[in-house]
N, C-alpha and C positions, 0 to 999 in steps of 0.2 A: 305900232305901241309895243313897245317892252310888255309882255305878260312876267306878274308874277309868278317866282318858284316857293310853288309852298312848302316842298321840300325842305328847303334852306329858310324859310320862315316859322313851319311848324314846329312846336316844342317836341326837341327830340325824344322826352319822356313820351310824349302821348304819339308817335309814330314808331318808336321801340314796344307801345304794349301790343299785343296779338289780339283780336279782335273778339267777340265773348264764343266761347267753344257750343255754349248751349244756341246761340243764335244762329249761327251756321248751317247747324241741323234743319232748323224753320226756315232757313231760304232753302233749302234742297227740296223742300216740298211744293216751292211755287210751282203753278198748274200742274201738279198729279192730283187726280182725283180718288175716292176711294179710300184715303189715307184717317190711322185713326193714331193719335197724337199721345203716347203715353210720357209728352217731353214736358208740358208744360207744368209747373208749378203755381195752379190754381184754379180754386175750385169750380166745378159745373154746377152750382147752385148760383140763382140769381140770389143780388140781396133782399132778404124776406120784406115783404109786401111791407108790413107795418113798418119799417125803416124806411122805406121809402115814400111811404103816408105820410109819416113826419116831416120828410124833405117837402114832399109838394106844400104843404101848409106853411112851412117856414117859405118859402118863394113867393106864394102867393102874398105874405104878410111884408115882403121886401128885404128878405137876409139875402143882399149880394153884395154888402159892404167890405172894407177888412177887418179883419178883428184884432186882437190885441195878441203881437209878436208872440206872448207866449202859450199863445191859443185861447177859447173860451174860458173864462172862468169856472161854470158849470163842465166842462166836460176835464179839467186838469183835476177836478174835485173828483167828478166821479172815476177816473183814472186811476186817481190815490186808493179812493173807499173800494174799486176793483182789485186792486193787487191786496189789499190790507185783509180784506176777506177773505178772497181766493187764494192769495199765496204767501201770506201772513209776514207782509215786507211794509212797512208803514211810511210815506212820505209825507211831507209838508206840499200842498197844490200849489201855496203863490211863489215858491221859489226852487222845487226839487224836482217839478214835472215841467215837458216841452210840448209843446203839441207840434209836430214838422210833419211833411211833406213824405209820408209813408216813414217804415224801419229804415229805406237807403238813406234819405236824408239826413236821419239821426246818426248811423255811422260813420257818415262823412263828417259831419262836424265833429263827432267824438274823435276822428282822427287828426282833424285838421285842428281839435284844441289842444290836444295831449303832446301830438309827434312835435320832438325838437330832430333836425337832420341827422342821420344816421340809428336814431332809435328803433332799437329792434324791437320787433311785433310778434309775438310768437302765437299761430296761427294752429288748432290742430286738424288734421286733413285725414279725410276727406271731407271739403266743405264748401259752404256756400264759394260762388264764383268770383262775387266782389269782394272780397274782403282784402286779398293780399296786392289787387290795379289799385284799390284807393289807397290803399299802405305806401305803395310805391310812389303814389301823385302827391303825398304829403309830406314827403322825404324822408319814409321811415322804409326802413328793412325788415320785410316778412321773412318771417321763423317759419318750416314746416315742422310741426309735431305729428310725427305719425299715429296714425290709432290702427288698430287689426283686426279683423274677423273674427279671427279666435276669442278676442277683449268685448267682441259685439261691439267693435268700433267704440269702445269708451277710452275717455281719456286718462291716462294714469299719472300717478304724481311723478313716477321714473319716468316716463317715457319725457314730462317735460323738463325735470331736474337734468336730464343728457344736454338739452336745448337754452339752457339758459347760461348768460353770459354778464361781465360789469355793465355791458350798454341794453340787455333786457328790460323792459318797462312797462310792456300789455301784453296781458292772455286774454285771447278771444275767444270768447266758448258759444257754441251753439248747437243747443239740448233744448230740445228734443233735434234732433239733426238732419240739414237738408245735407248730404242726398242718403246716408244709411239709415235713418229711422230709428238711429240710436237713443237711450235716455239714461240720464245719472240718476240714481237714489241721493240721496241723504247719506248715506257709508260711504259710496264713491266720492261725493264731492270734500270731504273731510280733509284727506288728506292732500290735496288740492290746494283748499285753503288754508292749512297750516302753511304751504311750500309758498301761498302767494303772502302769506304774512311774512315767513320769514326772510324773503327775497325783496319785501316793498313793494311788489307789483299792484297794478292798477287793473283790472277787470273789465272789461266791454263782454257783459252778458247779452248774447242776442237769442231775445225769449219768443221770439214771433209764431213759434209753435205750442205755446206753452199749456193752451186746452187742449191740443191734440196727441193726449195721452190714452195708451189703452192696456194699462198692467193692473189696473184698479185704483191704482194708486193716483194722489194729484203728482203735477207735477212741481219739482223741488227749486224754487230759485235758488241761485247761489248769493243772491242778497239777502238772504233769508238764514245763511247758516252765521253763527256767533262771530262778529267782527267784522263780517264784511261788506254790511250797507255802504260804508262809508268809501271802501276801498273799490265799489262795484259801479260801472254805470250798465243800466238797467235797460233795453230796448225791445220793442215791440209793436204791437201797432194792430189793422183792425182786416188785413187783407185776407189771412187764411181763415184763422176759426170762422168769424162774421162774413165771409163772402164778398170782399167789400176792396180787392183790387183795384179797380177803375178809379175809387172814392179817394186813393193816394192820403191816407192818415193814419200817421204812427206818431210814436212817442216815446223819450228820452227821459228817466227818473236817473237822480244820483244825489252828488251831495250838490250844495247850492251855487258852491266856485266853479264844479267844473259845470253845472248845467248854464251860471253868468255866460261864462267864457262861451260855450256852444250858441247863446243866447246871441250875443254881437255876432259872430259869423251868419245866423241865420238872418237879422237883422237886415244886413247887408247883401244876400244873396235872396232870399226867397220871401221874406218881408215875414208873411204869414201863411199858414195851411189855408187852403180854402173854407172859408166861411162854410156853404152848405154841405160839405164833406164833412167839416166838423158836426155840424148839426147831424148830420148821419151815424156819424161814431157816437155821441151821446147816445141818439135814441135806439142803436145797438145795447146801448150799456144797460140802459133803464125798462127798454120794452124789446128786445131782442133776443134776453137768453134763452129763452122755451127752446126757440128756431135754433138758434147755435148748438144746442144738446143734441138736438134732431140732426141737424148735420153729421156732428162729431159719429152719433150712433149709425149714419150710414155709414162712413167713414172705416169706421172697424167692421163693418158687414163685409165692407169690399176687400180689406186689409187682408181677414182671413182666407175668403176664397181663395184672393189673389196670389198672394202666398204660395199656398197650399194647390193656387194650380200651377204656378212655376216649379215647382219640386216636383209636381207630376210627371212635367213633360223634361224633367232632367238638369232645370238649373238650379245647383245649389242657393240656398238664398236663407240668410238669416233670420230670424224673428225681427220685424221695425216694430216696436212699442212707442213709437210716436211721429208725428209730421204726416204724411201723407204720401211716403215714398216705400219703394221697396229697391235692394241693390245686391240683386242677384247676380252671380259668378259665371263669368262666358270664358273663366279660364281655359276649361277641358278641350274648348272648339280650337285652340289653336290661334285664334285670330285676335288680333288687338280689339280691345273695345271700341275703339274709331274705326275701323273695318267692319268689325262685327256690325254695329250700329248703322254704318254705311249700306251695307249689304240686305242687312232687317229691311231698310227702310228701300232700299230699289227693288226688292225681290219681292217683299209682303204687305211694303204698305203700312209699315210698321214706327212710329218714330219715339225713339228712345234716345236717350242720352249716352255717350260714350263715359265712363269715370275718369277717364282719365284728365278729364276738363277740372273734377274737383281737385285732382292735386293725384301727383306719382304714385301714391298710394292707393287708387282708384286704379289703377290698371289693371282687366282682367273683372271688373263689373260693367253692368250698363243701371243706369239709373229710370226707374218707371214708375208714373206716379199714376196709383188707382182712383185718382179725386176726378176719376168718370164715371161714367153710369155702368152699371153693370154688366148691361148687353156689350157695350163696348168694351173691358174687359174681356169677358169671355168669348169674344170674337179676336178680338190681340190674340190671348192666348192656343187659342187654335192657332192663328197664323205665325207664330211663333215654332209651336210645336210642328207644322207642315214645313218652314223654313230648316228646323232640325233636322227634320227626317230626311228630306229632298235636296238640299241645297249643303251639306255641308258634310 
């Protein structure tokens, strides 16, 4: 019997895509003992007990059915209220809020709803590794817009303008930023907003780290700028700030016509986010805010100590004012970011992520997550220092 040749049967687009650069480093750790991971973008906290208790009650009551495709009404109302009170953006829960299976599904739906074959999607780099592959799979053309360490990795209107063409359609924003920890202020956003309006662009604003800012000022949502709400699809979720990665609940907020288009795709692909996960998300907004704030305060303590430690051992690092990542430079070692991360893992058993996987401008840096215990962070710094002293 002839066996199928899947190289001929599989999509050329999928075959051409490289595997996740982050996942590759986790594969390297298979079978290794005593490894400290600074690579996972995941809180080390367990979902707060008060939220888990609410889910236990809901399960006892039989909350195991499908929900509305858009998400349970109470959750959509709570999300709208949360963004109104916390970030000064008002959405209508009935037709401007869509609950998704994590923020990743919201991104996928957004790109598929917006992209026509050949559209150019502008993506500031370094950036979350999934943006370009999803754009590519949706028929669009990812266009990198470089940000620089000397600008604290902020996006500038000048850099964005240089990459605009007649095919430019969407700008993807991710601030607070993964992997750099950069944030944008109201004044930083104003020239970007002016350019967006000038060139009739749509913005997808990934604000999954909105709560994780440490400058003393609240996160400024791009949608809150004058004239930007209807041009902006705001995407976020509960994974990071609420320690709910495994529950897979995200959401998209935006113009009702765009949300309606995304809902069509959502209906035919996943139908709805899990009922019990939506219950957990609702409980987080209703009774979990104090726990959230305690977790964020802990990240801030770790951030200060870890960044200071990186600088002390000779790894220059700009001040990350958001998310839970540091992005130190390893350029002076003479190693590529991938080779540095490989050797650090093999010789010191510390997992980091090469900056190159976040875009070419990330070369010369590594990403380190400080969402680990202080004990592990201190041990990781000792191991990195020993590696630098004795192996380079």
